[in-house]
PDB file of N, CA, C and O in Angstrom:
ATOM      1  N   UNK A   1     195.040 113.547  83.805  1.00  0.00           N
ATOM      2  CA  UNK A   1     194.172 114.564  84.365  1.00  0.00           C
ATOM      3  C   UNK A   1     194.756 115.940  84.031  1.00  0.00           C
ATOM      4  O   UNK A   1     195.962 116.164  84.139  1.00  0.00           O
ATOM      5  N   UNK A   2     193.891 116.830  83.633  1.00  0.00           N
ATOM      6  CA  UNK A   2     194.290 118.200  83.323  1.00  0.00           C
ATOM      7  C   UNK A   2     193.870 119.135  84.445  1.00  0.00           C
ATOM      8  O   UNK A   2     192.782 118.996  85.004  1.00  0.00           O
ATOM      9  N   UNK A   3     194.723 120.075  84.770  1.00  0.00           N
ATOM     10  CA  UNK A   3     194.395 121.075  85.786  1.00  0.00           C
ATOM     11  C   UNK A   3     193.292 121.971  85.236  1.00  0.00           C
ATOM     12  O   UNK A   3     193.458 122.588  84.184  1.00  0.00           O
ATOM     13  N   UNK A   4     192.176 122.043  85.940  1.00  0.00           N
ATOM     14  CA  UNK A   4     191.031 122.806  85.490  1.00  0.00           C
ATOM     15  C   UNK A   4     190.876 124.126  86.226  1.00  0.00           C
ATOM     16  O   UNK A   4     190.563 125.146  85.613  1.00  0.00           O
ATOM     17  N   UNK A   5     191.094 124.114  87.547  1.00  0.00           N
ATOM     18  CA  UNK A   5     190.782 125.290  88.358  1.00  0.00           C
ATOM     19  C   UNK A   5     191.572 125.256  89.661  1.00  0.00           C
ATOM     20  O   UNK A   5     191.796 124.189  90.232  1.00  0.00           O
ATOM     21  N   UNK A   6     191.986 126.413  90.122  1.00  0.00           N
ATOM     22  CA  UNK A   6     192.569 126.565  91.457  1.00  0.00           C
ATOM     23  C   UNK A   6     191.758 127.604  92.204  1.00  0.00           C
ATOM     24  O   UNK A   6     191.496 128.691  91.688  1.00  0.00           O
ATOM     25  N   UNK A   7     191.360 127.264  93.424  1.00  0.00           N
ATOM     26  CA  UNK A   7     190.705 128.215  94.320  1.00  0.00           C
ATOM     27  C   UNK A   7     191.671 128.415  95.476  1.00  0.00           C
ATOM     28  O   UNK A   7     191.883 127.507  96.281  1.00  0.00           O
ATOM     29  N   UNK A   8     192.256 129.604  95.557  1.00  0.00           N
ATOM     30  CA  UNK A   8     193.294 129.879  96.548  1.00  0.00           C
ATOM     31  C   UNK A   8     192.833 130.945  97.533  1.00  0.00           C
ATOM     32  O   UNK A   8     192.028 131.813  97.195  1.00  0.00           O
ATOM     33  N   UNK A   9     193.350 130.871  98.749  1.00  0.00           N
ATOM     34  CA  UNK A   9     193.012 131.865  99.763  1.00  0.00           C
ATOM     35  C   UNK A   9     193.552 133.244  99.402  1.00  0.00           C
ATOM     36  O   UNK A   9     192.866 134.250  99.580  1.00  0.00           O
ATOM     37  N   UNK A  10     194.760 133.289  98.904  1.00  0.00           N
ATOM     38  CA  UNK A  10     195.397 134.566  98.573  1.00  0.00           C
ATOM     39  C   UNK A  10     195.720 134.620  97.094  1.00  0.00           C
ATOM     40  O   UNK A  10     196.002 133.594  96.476  1.00  0.00           O
ATOM     41  N   UNK A  11     195.680 135.810  96.530  1.00  0.00           N
ATOM     42  CA  UNK A  11     196.072 135.976  95.136  1.00  0.00           C
ATOM     43  C   UNK A  11     197.579 136.036  94.980  1.00  0.00           C
ATOM     44  O   UNK A  11     198.106 135.701  93.919  1.00  0.00           O
ATOM     45  N   UNK A  12     198.275 136.456  96.014  1.00  0.00           N
ATOM     46  CA  UNK A  12     199.728 136.551  95.954  1.00  0.00           C
ATOM     47  C   UNK A  12     200.267 136.612  97.376  1.00  0.00           C
ATOM     48  O   UNK A  12     199.504 136.668  98.341  1.00  0.00           O
ATOM     49  N   UNK A  13     201.582 136.599  97.492  1.00  0.00           N
ATOM     50  CA  UNK A  13     202.191 136.784  98.802  1.00  0.00           C
ATOM     51  C   UNK A  13     202.923 138.123  98.812  1.00  0.00           C
ATOM     52  O   UNK A  13     202.769 138.921  97.887  1.00  0.00           O
ATOM     53  N   UNK A  14     203.688 138.365  99.815  1.00  0.00           N
ATOM     54  CA  UNK A  14     204.342 139.654  99.964  1.00  0.00           C
ATOM     55  C   UNK A  14     205.349 140.012  98.891  1.00  0.00           C
ATOM     56  O   UNK A  14     205.680 141.188  98.733  1.00  0.00           O
ATOM     57  N   UNK A  15     205.853 139.025  98.141  1.00  0.00           N
ATOM     58  CA  UNK A  15     206.865 139.302  97.121  1.00  0.00           C
ATOM     59  C   UNK A  15     206.405 138.985  95.700  1.00  0.00           C
ATOM     60  O   UNK A  15     206.791 139.686  94.764  1.00  0.00           O
ATOM     61  N   UNK A  16     205.587 137.944  95.518  1.00  0.00           N
ATOM     62  CA  UNK A  16     205.257 137.499  94.157  1.00  0.00           C
ATOM     63  C   UNK A  16     204.366 138.453  93.374  1.00  0.00           C
ATOM     64  O   UNK A  16     204.302 138.360  92.148  1.00  0.00           O
ATOM     65  N   UNK A  17     203.688 139.354  94.041  1.00  0.00           N
ATOM     66  CA  UNK A  17     202.809 140.276  93.321  1.00  0.00           C
ATOM     67  C   UNK A  17     203.581 141.114  92.305  1.00  0.00           C
ATOM     68  O   UNK A  17     203.008 141.550  91.307  1.00  0.00           O
ATOM     69  N   UNK A  18     204.854 141.342  92.540  1.00  0.00           N
ATOM     70  CA  UNK A  18     205.654 142.170  91.632  1.00  0.00           C
ATOM     71  C   UNK A  18     205.789 141.552  90.242  1.00  0.00           C
ATOM     72  O   UNK A  18     205.981 142.271  89.262  1.00  0.00           O
ATOM     73  N   UNK A  19     205.690 140.237  90.149  1.00  0.00           N
ATOM     74  CA  UNK A  19     205.889 139.570  88.867  1.00  0.00           C
ATOM     75  C   UNK A  19     204.621 139.392  88.052  1.00  0.00           C
ATOM     76  O   UNK A  19     204.702 139.138  86.850  1.00  0.00           O
ATOM     77  N   UNK A  20     203.457 139.515  88.664  1.00  0.00           N
ATOM     78  CA  UNK A  20     202.249 139.245  87.891  1.00  0.00           C
ATOM     79  C   UNK A  20     201.117 140.252  88.047  1.00  0.00           C
ATOM     80  O   UNK A  20     200.169 140.209  87.263  1.00  0.00           O
ATOM     81  N   UNK A  21     201.170 141.146  89.011  1.00  0.00           N
ATOM     82  CA  UNK A  21     200.056 142.060  89.270  1.00  0.00           C
ATOM     83  C   UNK A  21     199.855 143.025  88.102  1.00  0.00           C
ATOM     84  O   UNK A  21     200.804 143.696  87.697  1.00  0.00           O
ATOM     85  N   UNK A  22     198.629 143.111  87.544  1.00  0.00           N
ATOM     86  CA  UNK A  22     198.375 144.024  86.425  1.00  0.00           C
ATOM     87  C   UNK A  22     198.656 145.482  86.794  1.00  0.00           C
ATOM     88  O   UNK A  22     198.541 145.874  87.956  1.00  0.00           O
ATOM     89  N   UNK A  23     199.017 146.255  85.811  1.00  0.00           N
ATOM     90  CA  UNK A  23     199.313 147.672  86.042  1.00  0.00           C
ATOM     91  C   UNK A  23     198.111 148.410  86.626  1.00  0.00           C
ATOM     92  O   UNK A  23     198.275 149.348  87.405  1.00  0.00           O
ATOM     93  N   UNK A  24     196.902 147.986  86.251  1.00  0.00           N
ATOM     94  CA  UNK A  24     195.691 148.640  86.763  1.00  0.00           C
ATOM     95  C   UNK A  24     195.535 148.504  88.272  1.00  0.00           C
ATOM     96  O   UNK A  24     194.850 149.310  88.901  1.00  0.00           O
ATOM     97  N   UNK A  25     196.171 147.484  88.856  1.00  0.00           N
ATOM     98  CA  UNK A  25     196.065 147.233  90.292  1.00  0.00           C
ATOM     99  C   UNK A  25     197.256 147.778  91.072  1.00  0.00           C
ATOM    100  O   UNK A  25     197.482 147.394  92.219  1.00  0.00           O
ATOM    101  N   UNK A  26     198.011 148.668  90.450  1.00  0.00           N
ATOM    102  CA  UNK A  26     199.168 149.278  91.110  1.00  0.00           C
ATOM    103  C   UNK A  26     198.926 150.772  91.309  1.00  0.00           C
ATOM    104  O   UNK A  26     198.182 151.404  90.559  1.00  0.00           O
ATOM    105  N   UNK A  27     199.567 151.316  92.331  1.00  0.00           N
ATOM    106  CA  UNK A  27     199.529 152.763  92.551  1.00  0.00           C
ATOM    107  C   UNK A  27     200.405 153.462  91.521  1.00  0.00           C
ATOM    108  O   UNK A  27     201.109 152.810  90.749  1.00  0.00           O
ATOM    109  N   UNK A  28     200.361 154.778  91.512  1.00  0.00           N
ATOM    110  CA  UNK A  28     201.165 155.555  90.563  1.00  0.00           C
ATOM    111  C   UNK A  28     202.658 155.289  90.713  1.00  0.00           C
ATOM    112  O   UNK A  28     203.404 155.361  89.736  1.00  0.00           O
ATOM    113  N   UNK A  29     203.097 154.982  91.936  1.00  0.00           N
ATOM    114  CA  UNK A  29     204.517 154.722  92.159  1.00  0.00           C
ATOM    115  C   UNK A  29     204.904 153.261  91.890  1.00  0.00           C
ATOM    116  O   UNK A  29     206.058 152.882  92.093  1.00  0.00           O
ATOM    117  N   UNK A  30     203.941 152.436  91.432  1.00  0.00           N
ATOM    118  CA  UNK A  30     204.225 151.043  91.110  1.00  0.00           C
ATOM    119  C   UNK A  30     204.003 150.073  92.245  1.00  0.00           C
ATOM    120  O   UNK A  30     204.173 148.868  92.058  1.00  0.00           O
ATOM    121  N   UNK A  31     203.626 150.557  93.424  1.00  0.00           N
ATOM    122  CA  UNK A  31     203.384 149.662  94.545  1.00  0.00           C
ATOM    123  C   UNK A  31     201.995 149.027  94.446  1.00  0.00           C
ATOM    124  O   UNK A  31     201.139 149.486  93.689  1.00  0.00           O
ATOM    125  N   UNK A  32     201.795 147.988  95.206  1.00  0.00           N
ATOM    126  CA  UNK A  32     200.535 147.245  95.173  1.00  0.00           C
ATOM    127  C   UNK A  32     199.402 148.095  95.738  1.00  0.00           C
ATOM    128  O   UNK A  32     199.512 148.627  96.843  1.00  0.00           O
ATOM    129  N   UNK A  33     198.314 148.224  94.979  1.00  0.00           N
ATOM    130  CA  UNK A  33     197.170 149.021  95.408  1.00  0.00           C
ATOM    131  C   UNK A  33     196.023 148.156  95.920  1.00  0.00           C
ATOM    132  O   UNK A  33     195.025 148.681  96.414  1.00  0.00           O
ATOM    133  N   UNK A  34     196.156 146.829  95.805  1.00  0.00           N
ATOM    134  CA  UNK A  34     195.108 145.908  96.253  1.00  0.00           C
ATOM    135  C   UNK A  34     195.676 144.990  97.329  1.00  0.00           C
ATOM    136  O   UNK A  34     196.879 144.727  97.331  1.00  0.00           O
ATOM    137  N   UNK A  35     194.841 144.497  98.243  1.00  0.00           N
ATOM    138  CA  UNK A  35     195.334 143.574  99.269  1.00  0.00           C
ATOM    139  C   UNK A  35     195.649 142.205  98.667  1.00  0.00           C
ATOM    140  O   UNK A  35     195.201 141.894  97.563  1.00  0.00           O
ATOM    141  N   UNK A  36     196.418 141.386  99.388  1.00  0.00           N
ATOM    142  CA  UNK A  36     196.746 140.045  98.895  1.00  0.00           C
ATOM    143  C   UNK A  36     195.533 139.121  98.951  1.00  0.00           C
ATOM    144  O   UNK A  36     195.523 138.083  98.289  1.00  0.00           O
ATOM    145  N   UNK A  37     194.529 139.472  99.717  1.00  0.00           N
ATOM    146  CA  UNK A  37     193.310 138.656  99.797  1.00  0.00           C
ATOM    147  C   UNK A  37     192.057 139.526  99.644  1.00  0.00           C
ATOM    148  O   UNK A  37     191.295 139.679 100.599  1.00  0.00           O
ATOM    149  N   UNK A  38     191.838 140.093  98.461  1.00  0.00           N
ATOM    150  CA  UNK A  38     190.734 141.029  98.279  1.00  0.00           C
ATOM    151  C   UNK A  38     189.356 140.420  98.510  1.00  0.00           C
ATOM    152  O   UNK A  38     188.421 141.149  98.840  1.00  0.00           O
ATOM    153  N   UNK A  39     189.200 139.100  98.347  1.00  0.00           N
ATOM    154  CA  UNK A  39     187.894 138.475  98.559  1.00  0.00           C
ATOM    155  C   UNK A  39     187.647 138.102 100.014  1.00  0.00           C
ATOM    156  O   UNK A  39     186.502 137.893 100.413  1.00  0.00           O
ATOM    157  N   UNK A  40     188.715 138.016 100.816  1.00  0.00           N
ATOM    158  CA  UNK A  40     188.579 137.584 102.200  1.00  0.00           C
ATOM    159  C   UNK A  40     188.373 136.084 102.330  1.00  0.00           C
ATOM    160  O   UNK A  40     188.015 135.605 103.406  1.00  0.00           O
ATOM    161  N   UNK A  41     188.591 135.334 101.259  1.00  0.00           N
ATOM    162  CA  UNK A  41     188.419 133.885 101.255  1.00  0.00           C
ATOM    163  C   UNK A  41     189.555 133.220 102.026  1.00  0.00           C
ATOM    164  O   UNK A  41     190.720 133.583 101.866  1.00  0.00           O
ATOM    165  N   UNK A  42     189.207 132.246 102.862  1.00  0.00           N
ATOM    166  CA  UNK A  42     190.223 131.500 103.612  1.00  0.00           C
ATOM    167  C   UNK A  42     189.932 130.020 103.455  1.00  0.00           C
ATOM    168  O   UNK A  42     188.999 129.497 104.064  1.00  0.00           O
ATOM    169  N   UNK A  43     190.733 129.339 102.634  1.00  0.00           N
ATOM    170  CA  UNK A  43     190.567 127.915 102.390  1.00  0.00           C
ATOM    171  C   UNK A  43     191.469 127.157 103.361  1.00  0.00           C
ATOM    172  O   UNK A  43     192.639 126.919 103.063  1.00  0.00           O
ATOM    173  N   UNK A  44     190.940 126.785 104.498  1.00  0.00           N
ATOM    174  CA  UNK A  44     191.693 125.978 105.454  1.00  0.00           C
ATOM    175  C   UNK A  44     193.003 126.570 105.888  1.00  0.00           C
ATOM    176  O   UNK A  44     194.044 125.942 105.691  1.00  0.00           O
ATOM    177  N   UNK A  45     193.005 127.732 106.463  1.00  0.00           N
ATOM    178  CA  UNK A  45     194.214 128.382 106.960  1.00  0.00           C
ATOM    179  C   UNK A  45     195.182 128.710 105.823  1.00  0.00           C
ATOM    180  O   UNK A  45     196.310 128.219 105.789  1.00  0.00           O
ATOM    181  N   UNK A  46     194.729 129.534 104.913  1.00  0.00           N
ATOM    182  CA  UNK A  46     195.517 130.021 103.783  1.00  0.00           C
ATOM    183  C   UNK A  46     195.966 128.879 102.872  1.00  0.00           C
ATOM    184  O   UNK A  46     197.147 128.758 102.547  1.00  0.00           O
ATOM    185  N   UNK A  47     195.031 128.067 102.477  1.00  0.00           N
ATOM    186  CA  UNK A  47     195.326 126.955 101.585  1.00  0.00           C
ATOM    187  C   UNK A  47     194.735 127.153 100.209  1.00  0.00           C
ATOM    188  O   UNK A  47     194.295 128.246  99.853  1.00  0.00           O
ATOM    189  N   UNK A  48     194.730 126.068  99.434  1.00  0.00           N
ATOM    190  CA  UNK A  48     194.190 126.089  98.082  1.00  0.00           C
ATOM    191  C   UNK A  48     193.536 124.755  97.773  1.00  0.00           C
ATOM    192  O   UNK A  48     193.897 123.727  98.347  1.00  0.00           O
ATOM    193  N   UNK A  49     192.572 124.778  96.862  1.00  0.00           N
ATOM    194  CA  UNK A  49     191.948 123.575  96.329  1.00  0.00           C
ATOM    195  C   UNK A  49     192.217 123.576  94.826  1.00  0.00           C
ATOM    196  O   UNK A  49     191.994 124.578  94.147  1.00  0.00           O
ATOM    197  N   UNK A  50     192.694 122.456  94.322  1.00  0.00           N
ATOM    198  CA  UNK A  50     193.010 122.307  92.897  1.00  0.00           C
ATOM    199  C   UNK A  50     192.066 121.262  92.309  1.00  0.00           C
ATOM    200  O   UNK A  50     191.951 120.162  92.849  1.00  0.00           O
ATOM    201  N   UNK A  51     191.397 121.589  91.223  1.00  0.00           N
ATOM    202  CA  UNK A  51     190.457 120.686  90.573  1.00  0.00           C
ATOM    203  C   UNK A  51     191.077 120.191  89.270  1.00  0.00           C
ATOM    204  O   UNK A  51     191.615 120.979  88.492  1.00  0.00           O
ATOM    205  N   UNK A  52     190.998 118.883  89.038  1.00  0.00           N
ATOM    206  CA  UNK A  52     191.529 118.253  87.841  1.00  0.00           C
ATOM    207  C   UNK A  52     190.424 117.474  87.146  1.00  0.00           C
ATOM    208  O   UNK A  52     189.517 116.956  87.798  1.00  0.00           O
ATOM    209  N   UNK A  53     190.502 117.392  85.809  1.00  0.00           N
ATOM    210  CA  UNK A  53     189.490 116.709  85.017  1.00  0.00           C
ATOM    211  C   UNK A  53     190.178 115.956  83.886  1.00  0.00           C
ATOM    212  O   UNK A  53     191.172 116.426  83.333  1.00  0.00           O
ATOM    213  N   UNK A  54     189.646 114.791  83.547  1.00  0.00           N
ATOM    214  CA  UNK A  54     190.142 114.068  82.366  1.00  0.00           C
ATOM    215  C   UNK A  54     189.152 114.314  81.235  1.00  0.00           C
ATOM    216  O   UNK A  54     188.036 113.794  81.247  1.00  0.00           O
ATOM    217  N   UNK A  55     189.568 115.101  80.272  1.00  0.00           N
ATOM    218  CA  UNK A  55     188.692 115.440  79.150  1.00  0.00           C
ATOM    219  C   UNK A  55     188.634 114.344  78.095  1.00  0.00           C
ATOM    220  O   UNK A  55     187.830 114.423  77.166  1.00  0.00           O
ATOM    221  N   UNK A  56     189.479 113.322  78.227  1.00  0.00           N
ATOM    222  CA  UNK A  56     189.536 112.257  77.231  1.00  0.00           C
ATOM    223  C   UNK A  56     188.776 111.011  77.662  1.00  0.00           C
ATOM    224  O   UNK A  56     188.480 110.158  76.826  1.00  0.00           O
ATOM    225  N   UNK A  57     188.457 110.886  78.933  1.00  0.00           N
ATOM    226  CA  UNK A  57     187.775 109.708  79.448  1.00  0.00           C
ATOM    227  C   UNK A  57     186.258 109.869  79.355  1.00  0.00           C
ATOM    228  O   UNK A  57     185.747 110.983  79.471  1.00  0.00           O
ATOM    229  N   UNK A  58     185.540 108.774  79.149  1.00  0.00           N
ATOM    230  CA  UNK A  58     184.082 108.835  79.155  1.00  0.00           C
ATOM    231  C   UNK A  58     183.573 109.340  80.505  1.00  0.00           C
ATOM    232  O   UNK A  58     184.059 108.921  81.556  1.00  0.00           O
ATOM    233  N   UNK A  59     182.616 110.220  80.469  1.00  0.00           N
ATOM    234  CA  UNK A  59     182.065 110.770  81.710  1.00  0.00           C
ATOM    235  C   UNK A  59     182.881 111.899  82.296  1.00  0.00           C
ATOM    236  O   UNK A  59     182.476 112.507  83.287  1.00  0.00           O
ATOM    237  N   UNK A  60     184.017 112.189  81.703  1.00  0.00           N
ATOM    238  CA  UNK A  60     184.903 113.273  82.163  1.00  0.00           C
ATOM    239  C   UNK A  60     185.107 113.253  83.687  1.00  0.00           C
ATOM    240  O   UNK A  60     184.696 114.190  84.371  1.00  0.00           O
ATOM    241  N   UNK A  61     185.732 112.207  84.220  1.00  0.00           N
ATOM    242  CA  UNK A  61     185.942 112.121  85.676  1.00  0.00           C
ATOM    243  C   UNK A  61     186.808 113.274  86.180  1.00  0.00           C
ATOM    244  O   UNK A  61     187.596 113.854  85.433  1.00  0.00           O
ATOM    245  N   UNK A  62     186.644 113.586  87.443  1.00  0.00           N
ATOM    246  CA  UNK A  62     187.414 114.675  88.041  1.00  0.00           C
ATOM    247  C   UNK A  62     187.881 114.276  89.428  1.00  0.00           C
ATOM    248  O   UNK A  62     187.356 113.341  90.033  1.00  0.00           O
ATOM    249  N   UNK A  63     188.872 114.995  89.921  1.00  0.00           N
ATOM    250  CA  UNK A  63     189.378 114.807  91.265  1.00  0.00           C
ATOM    251  C   UNK A  63     189.886 116.148  91.773  1.00  0.00           C
ATOM    252  O   UNK A  63     189.853 117.148  91.056  1.00  0.00           O
ATOM    253  N   UNK A  64     190.349 116.158  93.004  1.00  0.00           N
ATOM    254  CA  UNK A  64     190.864 117.406  93.555  1.00  0.00           C
ATOM    255  C   UNK A  64     192.060 117.125  94.458  1.00  0.00           C
ATOM    256  O   UNK A  64     192.298 115.989  94.866  1.00  0.00           O
ATOM    257  N   UNK A  65     192.788 118.163  94.755  1.00  0.00           N
ATOM    258  CA  UNK A  65     193.915 118.142  95.695  1.00  0.00           C
ATOM    259  C   UNK A  65     193.742 119.353  96.589  1.00  0.00           C
ATOM    260  O   UNK A  65     193.385 120.432  96.117  1.00  0.00           O
ATOM    261  N   UNK A  66     193.990 119.183  97.867  1.00  0.00           N
ATOM    262  CA  UNK A  66     193.821 120.256  98.837  1.00  0.00           C
ATOM    263  C   UNK A  66     195.105 120.412  99.619  1.00  0.00           C
ATOM    264  O   UNK A  66     195.704 119.421 100.038  1.00  0.00           O
ATOM    265  N   UNK A  67     195.538 121.655  99.821  1.00  0.00           N
ATOM    266  CA  UNK A  67     196.685 121.888 100.699  1.00  0.00           C
ATOM    267  C   UNK A  67     196.407 123.106 101.571  1.00  0.00           C
ATOM    268  O   UNK A  67     195.564 123.944 101.249  1.00  0.00           O
ATOM    269  N   UNK A  68     197.123 123.183 102.662  1.00  0.00           N
ATOM    270  CA  UNK A  68     196.999 124.339 103.562  1.00  0.00           C
ATOM    271  C   UNK A  68     198.309 124.516 104.313  1.00  0.00           C
ATOM    272  O   UNK A  68     199.133 123.605 104.390  1.00  0.00           O
ATOM    273  N   UNK A  69     198.477 125.692 104.856  1.00  0.00           N
ATOM    274  CA  UNK A  69     199.695 125.978 105.631  1.00  0.00           C
ATOM    275  C   UNK A  69     199.605 125.423 107.019  1.00  0.00           C
ATOM    276  O   UNK A  69     200.540 125.572 107.805  1.00  0.00           O
TER     277      UNK A  69
END
């Protein structure tokens, strides 16, 4: 199964944004200019849903994994 999609409640946490946040989403001083949850989405108490698909199998079966805090 190949990882196809992740739907997460938050885009980042209080520390990880420093490693991946685009420059366009930062203030002039380099601090975060966007909230950690700009969409307001809450997947089961700050969780995530992961979708997987087998691209090699007939019918392309899929499954998912769900986690929450």
